[in-house]
C-alpha positions in Angstrom: 30.8 145.0 59.5 29.8 143.5 62.8 26.1 142.7 63.2 24.6 144.8 66.0 23.3 141.7 67.9 26.7 140.1 68.2 27.6 139.8 71.9 31.3 139.3 72.4 32.8 138.7 75.9 34.7 141.6 77.5 37.5 139.5 79.0 40.3 137.9 77.1 40.1 134.4 78.6 36.4 134.0 77.7 37.1 135.3 74.2 40.1 132.9 73.9 37.9 130.0 74.9 35.3 131.0 72.4 37.9 131.2 69.6 39.3 127.8 70.5 35.9 126.2 70.6 35.2 127.6 67.1 38.5 126.3 65.8 37.7 122.8 67.2 34.3 123.0 65.5 35.8 124.0 62.2 38.3 121.1 62.5 35.5 118.7 63.1 33.6 120.1 60.1 36.7 119.6 57.9 37.1 116.1 59.1 33.5 115.3 58.3 33.8 116.8 54.9 36.8 114.6 54.2 35.0 111.5 55.5 32.0 112.3 53.2 34.3 112.7 50.2 35.9 109.3 51.0 32.6 107.6 51.4 31.4 109.1 48.0 34.5 107.7 46.3 33.9 104.2 47.9 30.3 104.3 47.0 31.1 105.2 43.4 33.7 102.4 43.2 31.1 99.9 44.6 28.6 100.7 41.8 
């Protein structure tokens, strides 16, 4: 079920770099979600 407009690289090194970049992006998103949850708890405690 790959969209027809998805352009994947043909070489392994470029694909590897793409996967690593996506993993880093996901890790940053997880960290931000955790920070938001912590801030919500602090905000609720301050009220």
